[in-house]
C-alpha positions in Angstrom: -45.5 95.7 -127.4 -45.5 98.6 -125.2 -46.9 100.9 -128.0 -49.5 98.2 -129.0 -50.8 98.1 -125.2 -51.1 101.9 -125.2 -53.2 102.3 -128.2 -55.5 99.5 -126.9 -55.8 101.2 -123.7 -56.4 104.6 -125.1 -53.0 105.8 -124.4 -52.6 104.7 -120.8 -49.1 103.2 -120.1 -49.9 99.9 -118.5 -46.2 99.0 -118.3 -45.5 97.3 -115.1 -43.9 99.5 -112.3 -41.4 97.4 -110.1 -40.2 100.1 -108.2 -41.9 99.0 -105.2 -40.0 95.7 -105.4 -36.4 97.2 -105.7 -34.1 95.4 -103.2 -32.6 98.5 -101.1 -30.5 98.2 -98.2 -33.3 99.6 -95.7 -35.7 96.8 -97.0 -32.9 94.0 -96.5 -32.4 95.6 -92.9 -36.5 95.3 -92.3 -36.3 91.6 -93.6 -33.3 90.5 -91.2 -35.0 92.2 -88.3 -38.1 90.1 -89.1 -35.9 87.2 -89.1 -34.0 88.2 -85.9 -37.3 88.4 -83.7 -38.9 85.6 -85.3 -36.5 83.0 -83.9 -37.1 81.6 -80.4 -33.4 80.8 -79.9 -32.7 84.2 -80.4 -35.0 85.6 -78.0 -33.9 83.2 -75.5 -30.2 83.5 -76.1 -30.5 87.4 -75.5 -32.6 86.8 -72.3 -30.1 84.6 -70.9 -27.3 87.2 -71.6 -29.6 90.0 -69.8 -30.2 87.4 -66.9 -26.8 86.9 -66.3 -25.8 90.6 -66.4 -28.4 91.6 -64.1 -28.9 88.4 -61.9 -25.1 87.5 -61.6 -24.2 91.0 -60.9 -26.9 91.5 -58.2 -26.0 87.8 -56.7 -22.2 89.0 -56.3 -23.1 92.4 -55.2 -25.5 90.9 -52.2 -22.8 88.5 -51.1 -20.3 91.2 -50.8 -22.5 93.3 -48.9 -23.3 90.4 -46.5 -19.7 89.5 -46.0 -18.2 92.9 -46.0 -18.0 93.3 -42.2 -15.3 90.0 -42.2 -13.6 91.3 -45.5 -9.9 91.4 -45.2 -7.5 94.6 -45.4 -6.5 93.6 -49.0 -9.9 92.5 -50.0 -11.3 96.1 -49.0 -8.3 97.9 -50.7 -9.0 96.2 -54.1 -12.6 96.6 -53.9 -14.5 98.7 -56.8 -18.5 99.0 -56.6 -18.8 99.2 -60.2 -16.9 96.1 -61.1 -18.6 94.3 -58.4 -22.2 95.0 -59.9 -20.8 94.5 -63.5 -19.4 91.2 -62.7 -21.8 89.3 -64.6 -20.5 91.0 -67.9 -17.7 88.4 -67.9 -20.2 85.4 -68.1 -22.9 87.3 -70.4 -20.4 88.1 -73.0 -20.4 84.3 -73.8 -24.2 84.2 -74.5 -24.0 87.3 -76.6 -21.0 86.0 -78.4 -22.8 82.7 -79.1 -25.9 84.4 -80.3 -23.6 86.2 -82.9 -22.3 83.1 -83.9 -25.9 81.5 -84.5 -27.3 84.3 -86.3 -25.1 83.8 -89.2 -23.7 80.2 -89.0 -27.4 78.9 -88.2 -28.3 80.2 -91.7 -25.4 78.5 -93.4 -26.5 75.2 -91.5 -30.1 75.3 -92.5 -29.6 76.4 -95.8 -31.6 79.3 -95.5 -28.7 81.5 -96.5 -28.9 80.5 -100.1 -32.5 81.8 -100.4 -31.4 85.3 -98.7 -28.5 85.5 -101.3 -31.1 84.6 -104.1 -33.4 87.3 -103.2 -30.5 89.8 -102.6 -28.1 89.4 -105.4 -25.6 91.8 -103.5 -24.3 89.4 -100.7 -22.6 92.2 -99.1 -26.0 93.9 -98.5 -27.1 91.0 -96.6 -24.1 91.0 -94.1 -24.5 94.7 -93.3 -28.2 94.1 -92.6 -27.5 91.4 -90.3 -24.7 93.5 -88.3 -26.9 96.6 -88.4 -29.8 94.8 -86.8 -27.6 92.8 -84.4 -25.7 96.0 -83.2 -29.3 97.9 -82.8 -31.1 95.4 -80.9 -28.2 93.9 -78.8 -26.5 97.1 -78.1 -29.6 98.6 -76.9 -30.5 95.4 -74.7 -27.0 95.1 -73.5 -26.7 99.0 -72.3 -29.9 98.7 -70.7 -29.0 95.6 -68.9 -25.7 97.1 -67.6 -27.5 99.9 -66.4 -29.8 97.9 -64.6 -27.0 95.7 -63.1 -25.4 98.8 -61.9 -28.3 100.1 -59.9 -29.4 96.7 -58.7 -25.5 96.3 -57.3 -25.5 99.4 -55.9 -28.7 99.3 -54.2 -27.3 96.0 -52.2 -24.2 97.7 -51.7 -25.6 100.6 -50.0 -26.3 98.4 -47.0 -23.0 98.5 -46.3 -22.4 102.0 -47.4 -19.9 101.1 -50.0 -21.9 102.1 -52.8 -20.9 104.7 -55.7 -23.0 107.0 -57.9 -23.8 107.0 -61.8 -22.1 110.5 -61.7 -18.9 109.6 -60.1 -15.8 109.9 -62.0 -15.5 107.2 -64.6 -18.8 105.3 -63.5 -20.9 106.0 -66.5 -18.2 105.2 -68.9 -17.8 101.7 -67.6 -21.5 101.0 -67.3 -22.0 102.2 -71.2 -18.7 100.2 -71.8 -19.7 97.2 -70.6 -22.8 97.3 -73.0 -20.8 98.3 -76.0 -18.2 95.7 -75.0 -20.5 92.8 -75.2 -22.3 94.0 -78.3 -18.7 93.9 -80.0 -18.1 90.6 -78.8 -21.5 89.6 -80.6 -20.3 91.2 -83.5 -17.0 89.3 -83.4 -19.0 86.0 -83.0 -20.9 86.8 -86.1 -18.0 87.4 -88.0 -16.6 83.9 -86.9 -19.9 82.3 -87.7 -19.4 83.7 -91.2 -16.0 82.8 -91.5 -16.3 79.4 -90.4 -19.9 78.5 -91.6 -20.1 76.0 -88.5 -21.9 76.6 -85.3 -19.7 74.4 -83.3 -16.2 75.8 -84.9 -17.5 79.1 -84.4 -18.5 78.9 -80.6 -15.2 77.0 -80.1 -13.1 79.7 -81.9 -14.9 82.2 -79.7 -14.3 80.4 -76.5 -10.9 80.1 -77.6 -10.1 83.9 -78.1 -12.2 85.2 -75.0 -11.8 82.3 -72.3 -8.7 80.2 -73.4 -5.9 82.4 -74.8 -6.1 85.1 -72.1 -4.9 82.7 -69.4 -2.6 80.7 -71.5 -0.8 84.2 -71.9 0.0 84.5 -68.1 2.2 81.3 -68.5 4.3 83.0 -71.1 7.3 85.0 -70.1 6.3 88.4 -68.8 8.3 90.0 -72.0 5.6 88.3 -74.1 2.6 88.6 -71.9 3.1 92.2 -71.2 3.2 93.0 -74.8 0.8 91.0 -76.4 -1.7 90.5 -73.4 -3.2 93.9 -73.2 -4.2 93.8 -77.2 -6.1 90.6 -76.9 -9.9 91.4 -77.4 -11.0 90.4 -73.7 -8.1 92.6 -72.2 -8.6 95.3 -74.5 -12.6 95.1 -73.7 -11.8 95.1 -69.9 -10.2 98.4 -70.4 -13.3 99.9 -71.4 -15.4 98.7 -68.3 -13.0 98.0 -65.8 -11.3 100.5 -63.4 -8.3 98.4 -63.5 -4.9 100.0 -65.0 -1.4 99.3 -64.8 -0.3 96.9 -67.8 -4.0 97.3 -69.3 -4.8 100.1 -71.9 -6.6 103.2 -71.5 -10.5 103.1 -72.1 -9.9 104.7 -75.4 -7.1 102.7 -76.6 -9.1 99.4 -75.6 -11.9 100.7 -77.5 -10.0 101.1 -80.5 -8.3 97.6 -80.2 -11.4 96.3 -79.9 -12.8 97.7 -82.6 -10.0 96.8 -84.8 -10.5 93.1 -84.0 -14.2 93.4 -84.8 -13.4 95.0 -88.3 -10.8 92.5 -89.1 -13.2 89.8 -88.4 -16.2 91.2 -90.3 -13.9 91.9 -93.4 -12.8 88.2 -93.2 -16.5 87.2 -93.4 -17.3 89.6 -96.1 -14.5 88.3 -98.2 -15.5 84.7 -97.8 -19.2 85.8 -98.1 -18.3 87.6 -101.5 -15.8 85.0 -103.0 -17.3 81.7 -101.9 -20.7 80.0 -102.4 -23.2 79.5 -99.8 
């Protein structure tokens, strides 16, 4: 057939060229980026995370500055300027985690994942693309928002001369670490969405892991809580962006533990996506 066509066209090769339609990791990433920015819920949830990080941190910083003259000695002794300005992270992480859950569980709920996996037969290519887009966008936005929260908070605290500088020891690590922490929380949420394939179940599991289990650990005997507590994702993450020490891990150890949690969750999501139909 090809030879016949070649003779009929004077020796010209008219064999269709499909190289431009080949599925590559980069093209799947661009496709996932288009989906990410096209969803209104994605933009809204991400905006909520930013507002909580910056707005709540600024609000608490303003309250602390306004009441500093009446603060007790114990409160002044435990005061840390960076922790105050980044206090919004503790709530904003929920918005980022929910965003991660929605990005994967939402596709299973609507059935869109079937179209994605039909267009990209290598299933894990889709998962890696989703994680890459999420980590790139949410990581960048989270770090920018933690810097904004830091500078806004320090500006308010400066009225009482209790602010600190970004060049002070450990401060830059805490500010960047807060953004990294929220990104990893979101990736864990995405993995939970991929494992459970249900939005309600994914969000419930996320809330349990980050907000329910840590306080429950305090009810256990100290011999248990002291050994297990620091290795929970929320406590390990706090070691990255908080100045607290003692029973907590070091910043590097906390980062390693949190990355391990994320890696295990992603591995579970990849296993289910590889082995089970959408």
